[in-house]
N, C-alpha and C positions, 0 to 999 in steps of 0.2 A: 868808043863804047865797047867794053869787053868785060868778061867775067872777073878778071883780076882787079881792074880798076874799081869796079863796083864793090867787090869784096873788101878792098882796102878802105873804102869809104863807109863800110859797115852795112852795106845793102845786102840783103839776102834774097836769092832767087827762090821762088816757091810757086805754089798754086793759089790763085785767087779767082775763083769763079765769079762770074757776074750773071745773075739770073734776072731776066725781065719777064714779069708775068702780069696777066690782067687781073683785075679784081675778082674775076670768076674762077681763078685757079684754086683748086683744092690743095691746101698746104699739106694735108696728109698724103695725097697722091704725089705731090712734088717731093716730099721727104722720102717716100718709098722709092721713087725713081733714083734719087741721089744715093740712097742706101744700097740699092741694087747695083749701081755702078761701083761703089766703094767696097762692097762685099766681094765683088769679082776681081777688083784691081788690087786689093790688099795683098801684101806679101804673106800675111798670116802668121808672122813670127810672134806677135804679141797677143795676149788674150783679149784685150778690148777690140782689136780688129778682127781676130779670128772668130770669136764667139759673140761678142757684143753687137757687132754690126749685123750678123745673121739673125740674132735674137730680136733686135730692134726692127729689122725688116719683117720678120714673122709677125710681130705685134702690130705693126702698121698695116700689114696685109689683112690681118683679122679685123682691124678697125675699119679699113676701107671696104671690106666685104660685108661688114655688119655682123660679124660673128665674134666680136671681141666681148670679153667679160669685163666687169668693172675693175677687177684686179689687174687687168692688162695695162691700164694707165699707170698704176703704181709700179708695175714691172718695167714699163718703158722709162719711167723716171729713174729707176735703179740700174738701167743698162750702163755698162762702163763707158759707152761713147756718148751718152746723153748729156 
């Protein structure tokens, strides 16, 4: 088992997170945690990662804190990463 043999077989290494949550987990807060991670770990070279992740995080933060406006949901749908 090595990178070369998997590559020749067409297998791609990558990231595949597995999240196990209870039914009480707030999906907005969960998405916020994930976006917080990716906005910090992104290389920032492309616009969707550099701007879209930050904007989506801000919108979900507003939603989580109860300060979101109705238009924020439409903005979230329009984020490049959504």
